[in-house]
N, CA, C and O of each residue as an XYZ file, in Angstrom:
280
protein
N       0.842     -1.178      0.000
C       0.000      0.000      0.000
C       0.888      1.242      0.000
O       1.805      1.352      0.814
N       0.623      2.152     -0.889
C       1.417      3.376     -0.934
C       0.612      4.538     -0.349
O      -0.619      4.537     -0.367
N       1.327      5.504      0.156
C       0.656      6.655      0.752
C       0.425      7.722     -0.319
O       1.077      7.729     -1.363
N      -0.502      8.603     -0.040
C      -0.781      9.672     -0.989
C       0.328     10.717     -0.925
O       1.105     10.775      0.028
N       0.372     11.518     -1.943
C       1.369     12.592     -1.955
C       1.075     13.629     -0.882
O       1.993     14.286     -0.390
N      -0.171     13.783     -0.520
C      -0.522     14.725      0.544
C       0.092     14.283      1.868
O       0.654     15.102      2.596
N      -0.011     13.010      2.178
C       0.575     12.469      3.404
C       2.098     12.584      3.343
O       2.736     12.946      4.332
N       2.672     12.279      2.194
C       4.123     12.393      2.028
C       4.596     13.824      2.244
O       5.593     14.054      2.929
N       3.891     14.777      1.667
C       4.254     16.181      1.830
C       4.139     16.605      3.291
O       4.970     17.367      3.786
N       3.108     16.112      3.982
C       2.945     16.416      5.401
C       4.132     15.891      6.211
O       4.647     16.588      7.084
N       4.565     14.661      5.919
C       5.697     14.092      6.649
C       6.971     14.899      6.422
O       7.731     15.136      7.361
N       7.204     15.316      5.199
C       8.402     16.113      4.893
C       8.318     17.474      5.589
O       9.310     17.952      6.140
N       7.146     18.093      5.566
C       6.977     19.387      6.233
C       7.140     19.255      7.745
O       7.758     20.107      8.383
N       6.588     18.192      8.314
C       6.741     17.946      9.744
C       8.203     17.738     10.112
O       8.668     18.246     11.133
N       8.923     16.999      9.289
C      10.345     16.763      9.540
C      11.125     18.071      9.494
O      11.978     18.317     10.347
N      10.838     18.907      8.507
C      11.532     20.199      8.403
C      11.252     21.063      9.633
O      12.159     21.704     10.165
N      10.000     21.078     10.080
C       9.645     21.846     11.265
C      10.368     21.319     12.502
O      10.883     22.099     13.303
N      10.406     20.001     12.657
C      11.075     19.403     13.817
C      12.562     19.744     13.835
O      13.110     20.087     14.883
N      13.204     19.653     12.692
C      14.633     19.967     12.625
C      14.858     21.431     12.984
O      15.753     21.748     13.769
N      14.057     22.316     12.417
C      14.189     23.746     12.712
C      13.988     24.008     14.208
O      14.792     24.701     14.832
N      12.922     23.458     14.777
C      12.607     23.707     16.183
C      13.686     23.197     17.125
O      14.078     23.908     18.050
N      14.169     21.991     16.911
C      15.130     21.412     17.842
C      16.497     22.062     17.712
O      17.193     22.229     18.713
N      16.893     22.428     16.515
C      18.160     23.149     16.368
C      18.041     24.533     17.007
O      18.964     25.002     17.672
N      16.906     25.171     16.799
C      16.663     26.475     17.414
C      16.710     26.363     18.942
O      17.304     27.214     19.604
N      16.098     25.334     19.497
C      16.153     25.118     20.943
C      17.592     24.945     21.408
O      17.982     25.487     22.442
N      18.378     24.196     20.652
C      19.770     23.975     21.029
C      20.559     25.269     21.115
O      21.383     25.443     22.013
N      20.307     26.171     20.186
C      21.025     27.449     20.205
C      20.499     28.399     21.269
O      21.204     29.325     21.669
N      19.277     28.187     21.731
C      18.675     29.107     22.697
C      18.733     28.625     24.140
O      18.132     29.247     25.016
N      19.437     27.541     24.406
C      19.577     27.103     25.795
C      20.402     28.124     26.562
O      21.486     28.515     26.131
N      19.877     28.549     27.702
C      20.546     29.567     28.504
C      21.764     28.981     29.221
O      21.812     27.789     29.523
N      22.724     29.830     29.479
C      23.910     29.421     30.233
C      23.569     29.330     31.718
O      22.562     29.871     32.174
N      24.422     28.639     32.457
C      24.291     28.612     33.902
C      23.619     27.383     34.469
O      23.377     27.329     35.675
N      23.311     26.401     33.654
C      22.691     25.178     34.161
C      23.763     24.141     34.470
O      24.922     24.284     34.081
N      23.353     23.102     35.173
C      24.258     21.986     35.449
C      24.548     21.236     34.146
O      23.790     21.325     33.180
N      25.647     20.507     34.141
C      26.036     19.745     32.956
C      24.964     18.737     32.581
O      24.724     18.512     31.395
N      24.323     18.132     33.551
C      23.297     17.128     33.257
C      22.141     17.724     32.442
O      21.558     17.037     31.603
N      21.817     18.972     32.680
C      20.778     19.657     31.914
C      21.134     19.668     30.435
O      20.292     19.373     29.586
N      22.377     20.007     30.127
C      22.806     20.078     28.729
C      22.933     18.694     28.106
O      22.673     18.518     26.916
N      23.331     17.717     28.906
C      23.429     16.343     28.391
C      22.041     15.833     28.022
O      21.850     15.282     26.938
N      21.083     16.011     28.906
C      19.716     15.549     28.641
C      19.142     16.248     27.418
O      18.561     15.594     26.551
N      19.293     17.550     27.334
C      18.755     18.274     26.190
C      19.508     17.926     24.900
O      18.908     17.885     23.826
N      20.793     17.680     25.002
C      21.543     17.247     23.825
C      21.054     15.913     23.293
O      20.939     15.718     22.083
N      20.765     14.991     24.214
C      20.222     13.685     23.801
C      18.837     13.860     23.188
O      18.538     13.254     22.159
N      17.992     14.676     23.803
C      16.664     14.942     23.242
C      16.755     15.529     21.841
O      16.022     15.115     20.943
N      17.649     16.491     21.653
C      17.820     17.118     20.347
C      18.292     16.096     19.326
O      17.760     16.038     18.218
N      19.284     15.290     19.685
C      19.824     14.299     18.751
C      18.766     13.268     18.359
O      18.628     12.936     17.182
N      18.024     12.763     19.335
C      16.998     11.753     19.049
C      15.902     12.340     18.164
O      15.460     11.693     17.214
N      15.464     13.553     18.466
C      14.397     14.152     17.675
C      14.849     14.508     16.262
O      14.051     14.437     15.327
N      16.093     14.882     16.093
C      16.593     15.145     14.740
C      16.685     13.833     13.958
O      16.378     13.804     12.766
N      17.101     12.758     14.612
C      17.108     11.454     13.938
C      15.693     11.019     13.557
O      15.486     10.484     12.468
N      14.732     11.239     14.430
C      13.339     10.937     14.096
C      12.853     11.781     12.918
O      12.155     11.282     12.035
N      13.222     13.048     12.912
C      12.826     13.924     11.814
C      13.447     13.480     10.494
O      12.786     13.505      9.456
N      14.704     13.076     10.531
C      15.347     12.590      9.304
C      14.687     11.305      8.809
O      14.563     11.092      7.603
N      14.266     10.455      9.737
C      13.548      9.233      9.355
C      12.203      9.577      8.728
O      11.828      9.000      7.707
N      11.476     10.512      9.332
C      10.209     10.955      8.749
C      10.411     11.550      7.363
O       9.622     11.301      6.452
N      11.465     12.333      7.207
C      11.748     12.926      5.897
C      12.046     11.844      4.869
O      11.583     11.929      3.731
N      12.804     10.839      5.249
C      13.121      9.757      4.312
C      11.865      8.998      3.907
O      11.682      8.679      2.732
N      11.000      8.708      4.874
C       9.740      8.017      4.573
C       8.865      8.894      3.677
O       8.253      8.405      2.727
N       8.811     10.183      3.982
C       8.013     11.098      3.182
C       8.506     11.228      1.751
O       7.707     11.238      0.815
N       9.811     11.328      1.580
C      10.379     11.438      0.225
C      10.161     10.138     -0.538
O       9.795     10.155     -1.714
N      10.384      9.022      0.126
C      10.157      7.726     -0.530
C       8.678      7.585     -0.918
O       8.365      7.106     -2.008
N       7.785      7.997     -0.038
C       6.360      7.954     -0.347
C       5.993      8.878     -1.485
O       5.146      8.540     -2.312
N       6.620     10.045     -1.538
C       6.358     10.993     -2.615
C       6.774     10.397     -3.963
O       6.062     10.521     -4.958
N       7.937      9.751     -3.972
C       8.441      9.180     -5.224
C       7.569      8.007     -5.699
O       7.371      7.832     -6.901
N       7.058      7.219     -4.772
C       6.249      6.072     -5.114
C       4.755      6.343     -5.057
O       3.947      5.530     -5.507
N       4.398      7.486     -4.502
C       3.000      7.760     -4.184
C       2.119      7.965     -5.388
O       2.570      8.096     -6.526
N       0.860      7.987     -5.084
C      -0.139      8.244     -6.110
C      -0.690      9.636     -5.885
O      -0.589     10.192     -4.791
N      -1.270     10.188     -6.931
C      -1.874     11.517     -6.808
C      -3.103     11.433     -5.922
O      -3.784     10.408     -5.893
N      -3.390     12.515     -5.196
C      -4.601     12.563     -4.371
C      -5.826     12.442     -5.260
O      -5.875     12.969     -6.372
N      -6.802     11.736     -4.738
C      -8.029     11.559     -5.513
C      -9.046     12.603     -5.177
O     -10.141     12.601     -5.740
């Protein structure tokens, strides 16, 4: 079963938004916290960027194989 291009486009847009948001969060972390704070947020950022890249790959693959919306 293939997904529609609308769903594929949504996944790619969601991935782009996630990457933008998490990178933006990384740059906006305030100074003065304990090291554990930065470690936890660094792991969260890395995991969410990996999830976003996976969503983007699925979305692009779906777009290439997808059918036009009916």
